[in-house]
C-alpha positions as CSV (number, residue, x, y, z in Angstrom):
1,M,93.0,124.0,123.5
2,K,95.3,121.2,122.5
3,I,94.2,117.6,122.4
4,I,97.0,115.1,122.9
5,M,96.1,111.5,121.9
6,T,98.2,108.5,123.0
7,E,97.4,105.4,120.9
8,I,98.6,102.0,122.0
9,R,98.1,99.0,119.7
10,Q,98.1,95.5,121.3
11,T,97.8,91.9,120.3
12,K,96.7,89.0,122.4
13,K,99.5,86.7,123.7
14,V,99.3,83.3,122.1
15,G,97.7,80.7,124.4
16,T,96.0,83.2,126.7
17,Q,92.6,84.9,126.9
18,T,93.4,88.1,128.9
19,V,97.1,88.9,128.4
20,W,97.8,91.7,125.9
21,I,101.3,92.6,124.4
22,N,102.0,96.2,123.4
23,K,103.2,96.4,119.7
24,E,103.2,100.1,118.9
25,Q,102.7,103.4,120.7
26,F,102.0,106.8,119.2
27,V,101.6,110.2,120.7
28,E,100.2,113.0,118.6
29,E,98.3,116.3,118.8
30,I,95.0,116.1,117.1
31,S,92.4,118.7,116.1
32,D,89.0,119.1,117.7
33,N,87.5,117.9,114.4
34,Q,89.6,114.7,114.5
35,Y,88.6,114.1,118.1
36,R,84.9,114.4,117.2
37,N,85.3,111.9,114.3
38,I,87.0,109.4,116.5
39,T,84.6,109.6,119.5
40,E,81.4,110.3,117.7
41,R,78.5,108.1,118.6
42,D,77.8,107.0,115.0
43,T,81.4,105.9,114.6
44,L,81.3,103.8,117.8
45,Q,78.0,102.2,116.7
46,W,79.3,101.4,113.2
47,F,82.3,99.6,114.7
48,R,80.0,97.6,117.0
49,R,77.9,96.5,114.0
50,L,81.0,95.1,112.4
51,G,81.4,92.7,115.3
52,G,84.0,94.6,117.3
53,S,83.6,96.1,120.7
54,E,84.0,99.7,121.8
55,S,84.4,100.9,125.4
56,A,84.4,104.7,126.1
57,T,85.2,106.2,129.4
58,K,84.1,109.8,130.1
59,K,85.4,112.2,132.8
60,Y,85.2,115.8,133.6
61,T,88.1,117.7,132.0
62,Q,89.1,121.3,131.4
63,A,87.1,121.1,128.2
64,G,84.0,119.7,129.8
65,Y,82.6,116.2,130.2
66,K,84.6,114.4,127.4
67,I,85.7,110.9,126.5
68,V,89.2,110.4,127.9
69,Q,89.7,106.7,127.1
70,L,88.6,104.6,124.2
71,I,89.2,100.9,123.9
72,S,88.5,99.3,120.5
73,T,88.7,95.5,120.1
74,S,88.7,93.8,116.7
75,P,85.9,91.4,115.7
76,D,88.2,88.4,116.0
77,K,89.3,89.5,119.5
78,T,93.0,89.2,118.8
79,N,93.9,92.9,118.4
80,R,92.9,96.0,120.3
81,T,93.7,99.7,120.3
82,L,93.7,101.9,123.4
83,R,93.3,105.6,122.9
84,Y,93.9,108.1,125.7
85,F,93.0,111.8,125.3
86,R,94.5,114.6,127.3
87,F,93.2,118.2,127.1
88,D,95.8,121.0,127.6
89,D,95.6,124.8,127.5
């Protein structure tokens, strides 16, 4: 099974609180081990302890009940990374 990750890096628009501007976008195929390292519970808790925020969305996929969207916001709330996961045969 292939795991395709789309990663979008955003910065907050100057003078606003909720408007984000896309800076970079990457699409790559990742291994199952890489997926587990990115979405593992310990990794999410570690990032939260640093002061950032993590939001994970789970859905039923071909591979089971998996995280399909991960939003990571930096501790200073000016940068965030959106990761979308797609599971293909």
